[in-house]
N, C-alpha and C positions, 0 to 999 in steps of 0.2 A: 411581682410585675412583669418579671422575666417567662414566668411559667408562661400566663398569660401572652403574653407576646408572642412563642412558640406557639400556642393553643389558633392562636388567632391565626399566624403566617400558613401554620399544619391546614386548618379550612380552606385559605384561599387557595393554597398548590394543590390540594384533594378534589377543589371545587373545579376545578380548571384541567387537570389530571382525568377527571373523569370519562366517560368513553361519549362526549361530544363530535367535536371535531376538529383533523387534525392541524389546523389554522388556529383554534385556541390553545393546544397544545406546545405549538411551537413558539408563540405569545405569553406564556404565562410567568415563565421562571424569569424571564429579565424584567417584568414589571416589579415582581414581587424584588429580584435584587436592588432596582432603580429606586423603588420607597421606602427600603431599610435603608440603603447608601446618604438619604436624601435625610433619613429621620434622622440619621447618627450626623449629618452635617448641622441641622438643626441643634441639634442638643448639645454639640461642641461649638456653638455658637462658631462657623466656617464658612465662609465667601465660598459659596459653591463656585465650580471651576468653568470657561466655559465650554462649548462645543468643541472639538479641534478640527482645524481647517482641513479642506478634504485632501490637500498634498498632505498634510501630517498625517494624516488617518490612512492614507491608502499605503504608504512606504510602512508604516505598522505594522497594517492588517497584511499586507503581503510578508514579509517580515518573520509575522507571527504563525499564520497559517501553513504559508510553502516553503519559509526559510531563505529566500533572494528577495532584492528589489523587485519592483516593477519595469518593463520596459520603456522603451522613450514612446512606443505607440500605445502600450496599455495605459503611461503616463497621461499622454497627450487626448486618449478617447475618455479617460475618466475624469479628466478637468473640464472638460467640455461638456458632457451629460449635464443637462441637466431634471432630469427624471430624480424627483426626490426621496426614491425610493433605492437609487443607484447603489447606496454603501450597504443596504441588506440585499441586493441582486448580488454585488461583488463579493459578499460573503457566502451565498452559496456556492459561486460559480469556485471560489478557491477550495471551500470545503468539496468539491466533487472532482477535481483537480488529482493528477497522480502524485504532483508536488505534494499535496499535504499528506498523504501518508509515508514518505519521504521524509518529511518534516518531522511528522510527530515519532516517528524510529527514533530519528537523531534525538529527539529531547529524551526520549526514554529511557537511550541506552545509557546516555550521558548520567540522567541524575541513577540510573540501577548500578553501572559499574565505572561511573567517575573515567577520570581520562589519565590514569598513570598507566594503566597497562595496554593504550596503544602508544605510548612515547619508547618506549625500551624495544627495537627490533629481537627478533626472537622468544617475547614473552608470549602470552598464550591471548590477550588480549591483540597484541599488533596483528599477530595470522589471522585470527577469527573475526573481529569485530564485525568485515564484511559481509559473514553469513549468518549473524547473529539479526543486524540493522534489518537485514535485507526479509528475513523471516518477521519481524516486527513489523514493517514496512505492509506485507503482506496481511497480517492481520488488522491494521488499522486501513488498507486499502476497503478489504471485506467490512469492514465496520463493526469486527467482531466484539461483541460486549466487554469490555471490563473485569466482568471475575471470571470471563474464561482465557481471556489474555493472559492475566494471573496463575490460572488452574493450570492453564501451556507450559508456561514458565517452570511452575514446581513439578509440573509432572515431567516436563523435559524429555518428551518423545520422540515431538516432530524434530525432524533435520532444521539445524539452526539455533534451535530453541535450547540447547544444553550448553551453551556459553557461559548463563548464568551458575550455573556448578561448577563448569570448568575453574571459571576465575574464583570462587569460593567455593572451594575444594574443601575444607578441614569443618568441622565440627561447628566451632564457635565463630566462623566467616557467615556461614549458614546463617543461626542464629541471631548474628548484629545484621546482616545486610535484610533479611526477611521481617523482621520485626520494624527494623529502621524505614523500609520503604514501603513495605504494603501495610503495617500496622500504627508506620510514623509513631512509634513507643521507642525510646532509649534502654534497653533492659540487659545488654553489655557490661554495665556498671555492677549487679549483683552477681555475674560470676565469681568475683574474690569476696565478694558479702555483701550484709545485705543493704537496699542502696537508702542514704543516710536520708533522701528528701522523699522518696516514691515509696510506694507499697510492698514493691518488687523485693523478694528475699532471694536467697541463693536457689532455694529449691525450686522457684518459680522459674529461674535462667536454664537449673538443669532438667527439669520438666521440659520446659520449650526443646532445650538440645534432645530430650528420648524422640522426638519424632524425625530428627536429621541424623542423628550417630549411624545410623544403617546404610546411610546414604553413601552413594562412591560412584567416581568418575572414573574414566577408564580414555586412554588415547589409542585411535587407531590410524596407525602413519599411515601415509600413502593414499588415503583417498582424496579425488578430485575435491578441488572447492568450487561451490557455487558463483563465487566472486571469482578465480581466477588465482586467488593467491595460493603459493604453497604451502605446507602447513597437516595438522593433524584434523582426523576429527573427534568429535568426545560424544562419549554415549555416559548415557548416567545409571545405575543402577542404584536395587537395594538388596540391603541382605535380609536373612528373616529373621537371623537374630543377633544381639548386639544391646548393650545399655548404656547409659551418660553415666558415669559416676561421678559421686562426689562425698569428696574429703570430711566428715567428720573429725571432731575436736579428739576422741577416744583416739590414743594411742596403741600400736599393736607391739606388744612387749617383747615380741622375736625380731623386727626391724626397726622397731625404734623411730617406726614414723606413722602419720595420721590415717586412719583408716581410712577404704572408702567403700560407701555401698551404692546399691544401682538407685536411680531414682526415676520413677514411672513416669511418663509424658502425661504433662499435664498444661490442658487449654489455659492461656491468657487471662481468659476469666472465669478461671478457677476449680473445674470441672477434670478430675485425670479421665485418662484414656482407658476406654471399658475394651481389653482384648484377651482373645483366647492365647492358652499356653501354647507354647511351639509343640509339635511333637515329641514324645520321652525320646529324650536320647538323642536327637535331632545336631548333626556337624554339619559346620558350613562346608560345602565341596570346594577341594580344592580346585583354584582356576590358574588357567594359565594366563601368561603374560597377556595383558589388555583383552581378556576376558570377563563378562558381565555374568554374578551369578544368577542362577533362574530367578523370575518373577514372585516374590512372594505370594503366597497363600493371602494373608493379610498385611495389607500395607498402613506403615504408621503417616506416610506422608500424604497418602491418600487420604485419612481421617484427618489431619490437617488441615489440606485443602478444602475440604469439604464444608471445614466448623470456619473455616475461615472468609469462603465466599457463603457464607449462607445469609440471610435479606436480614438476619439479624444478631450481628454481631457486629460488638459494638463498636469495633476500631476499622474494619477493613472499606467501610463507604464514604465514612469521612474522612479517613485518612486518604482516600484517592480526590475527592471532590474540595479537597483543602489544597492540596496538590495541583491539581488543574487550574484553581482559580488564580491561586501563585505564579504559575505561570505566565496568564494573561495579565494580570495585576501586580504583578511585584511584589507582592509580598502575603502570605497566609492569612486567614482571619487565625491560627496560630499560627505563631512566626519564630524561629525556625519550623517548615513544614515537617520535618520525621522527628520533632520533636512534643509531642501533647504531654503535659504532664501537670500535676495538679496546683501548680505555679504559676504555668500559660496560660491562663486565659482568651478565651477568642475576642477578638474584638467586635463580633458581631454573632456572637452565640446564637441569638434565631432566627436568624439569615443562615448562617452555617446551618445549622437543623433540617430549615427551612429544602432547602439545595441537597443537601444528604437524602431525603425524603424522598426529593421528587427524582433525584436521579434511580433510588433503588426502583421506586415505581414505573420509571423509563426501563428497566431492565439492563442500568448499565452501560446506557446509549452512551458513548464519549462526544461524539460527533456532534448527537443531540446540545448535551452538555455546552459545547465549545460554544455554539450555534449560539444559545442563551445568550452565552456569555460576552461575547464579541459584537451580539446587536446590542448591550445593554448603553444607555447614557453613560453609566457610570465608566466602562471602557473606550467609548469614543469621548472622552473628556480629553481637553488640554493638554497637554506635558509642562505648561509653565503656570507661575503663581508666585504668589508670596511666602508657599512652604518652602523653610530651607530642607527638610528631612527627606533624605534619599529615597526612603521608603515609606510615604506617609502613611501610617496606622489609618487613618479613616478615608485613604482614595481620596482625596482633594487634590493629587494631581495624575494625571496617567503615569504610568512606567515609560520609566527610561530606563533603557537598559544598552550593555555593546553588544554588538554583533557574536555570536559564535564562530568560531575559526574557521567552521564548514561556511556558515553564509558568508563571512567576509568573502572568502575564498569563491565562492561563486558570483556573488554579486559584484567583485571585481572583475572577474574574468564578462560577465554582465557588460558593469559601466562602460566598460574600455572598448567594447565593440563587437568582441567574440563571440556572439550570438549565443542564445540560450543553452542548445544542445552541448556545445564546449561549457560551458560555467554548471551545467549539471554531472557533467562527466568530472570538471574539476578535484581535485584531492590537493588537500592543504598538505606543504612543503614539509618535510622536519622542521625546518626552520623559523614556519608559519605556527605548526605545533608547540615548539619550545619557546617563543616569544609571546602567541598571542593566543595559544590553548588555558590557558587558567584566570582568565580576566576579571572573576569573583572572587569571592572569600569561602565561599559555601554555602554564604546565605544573601545571595544576590546583591552585596555591593560590590562596587565597581574596583579594582585596586592596579591602580595603573602604574606601571615601575618605569624605570631608566632603561632596562634593555626594552621593552617594548616601545618606548617614544624612540630610541635608538633607530632600532629596527626600522619600522614606518618611515622616518624620517631621514634616517643616514642609509640605511640599506637599498640594494637595488631591485628588491624584489616588486614594492610598488611605483618604483619613479620606472622602470624598463617596461611593464606594461603600458607605460602612458607614450614612449616614445612613438612615432608615426610607423606605421610599420607591418607587412600581409594584410593589408585592406583591417585594420582596426579604425577603430572610430577614431582617430587624431589624421589618419592619413588620409581618411575620406573628407574629413572638415577641409584640412588642407586642398584637397584637389576640388570640392565642391567650389558652386560659383554663387553661391547665397551670400547675402549680405552677413558682413559678421555678426551682426547684429542676432540674425536666425541662426547662424551659427551656437554662441554664446550660449543661448535660448535650449538649444536642442545639446549641449554638453552639460547645465544643468538640471533640464528634465529626466538625462539618462544616468546623470552618477545621483542626485538628490533628489531625484523625483519631485521638483519643484522649479516656476521660473526662476530666473535671477532677478532680482531686486534692478529699482531703474539703475543706481548705483555699481551696484557688479555689472551690468552690463556696460555699462559706461567704462568704467576702469578695463573689464577684460577685451573690450573693444580695442580699447585704447593701445594693448600691449600687443595682440596679437596680431591688428594691422599695420603690420612692416611692411618694406619693400616686396613684391613677389618675387622681385629677384637675387636678393639674399635668400636661398633655400637653406640654407645651413641654419640662420637666424631662423627663420621662420618656422622650422622645425624645432628647435630648441626651445619657442617660444612655447609654441603648441604643446613640447612635454610638462612643460614646467607650470601651463595653465593647469592641463590635467590631470599633473601630480598633486595640486593645491586641493582641487578638491575629492580625491579618492581619500588622499592624508589627512584632512579635516576631520575634526571631532563629531561632526552632521553627519559624515558617512561612516566613523566608527560606532557610530549609535544608531539605534531604532528611531529617527526623528529626522 
């Protein structure tokens, strides 16, 4: 039955992706998504969720696509709009916005390299993260196909792209990171012993290592940063010779240590790399400090890139669509997204296969893929319901997620009236990174901490931005002659992207409407009211 279902879905996708009209191509995948998700609800006897309200959808799509909440005017305009196609039009507008590329760069940067290298001043990541994100942003702005982005990262030839290998410097780190992010495969367990639950052996691991053992990174100090940060520039090269050595059980009688034998590069699909022998008597040239070797005539890493990005690669496209699906839906069909294995079966195998096929047919167009996902009814479902699972397996509730520290910083600046330009330039402080930088456990689950709670509610960073000062929104509201009801609505629309309820409006007006002669009390109450909004869970999360 499963094979028949995949075949049926594949025929639907193939028919819509045939050279007909652009409109047909843009409506195909979202319909397949909704049909399959609804079928799983029927099968599992799940009550379908209602559609998210306009205000919930608006805040969700802004944060997911451009990494910041909407402005007051954007919110007010969208909520008043009666066009039935306003959601689809907004999605197209945001995907064309320069902030889309910036947001995707942040998401991919953190997924590839994590945040640990950003926290410690003086580390590689701290000095050069801006350059890497800027390079990634250019790829997303140009809508570079995903296979080309992946190839460029592993080629590490364009300025800014080299940070991936500057962080993952030794062969083991390269093998673990590449297989995890690009192939969704955890092969590192096979380094010391054959994998106990998967088919990977030590020779598979060292065969993978053979592609990267010759890669090297050098620091070139004193070169200017694209983002005006101080620090080194990193260049990546490849030696002509060098092998991954695997320790076998046989003991050398002279050294009393296990013998090591070279392992030839071997793709995870099973084939060994066929390569020419290096020139007879070849010796790597002696290199000066911070000097790369000459580019090899035969590059193992290039051969790996070619294999990885091939259309028939069994790992690459599937890993990519699963990761992007999880980015917008809360969890992958295979969860965690970087651990495809024999026991971790996908929740919707036929749909995963259909999306993978469509993605390859669309030449790895990420923007097209994202457009289809966020236009689906599944993505636009409400985030409320009877289900208590934080990440429902069948997507019967929309994703609820904490804002990243970058999103939170930018949104805080915008919500308090400092303007969009200021918000986009704002960088998270060291305290923000320390206390709010890791809101999830690596699998998408929120992990609130006492330190985060104390920082939000007892620290001065959030509250300080709520004080009427320097033309911010609290000061403008105090100076405005509008009725207090209108001022309160402006506060809610600016901070939470929704109107206040009648009860909220009544309570806020009662608290804020004090004697105008008592300026000190009025300023304090305005600060309190703004702080309540920006420190509440509704602002901390994407709803």
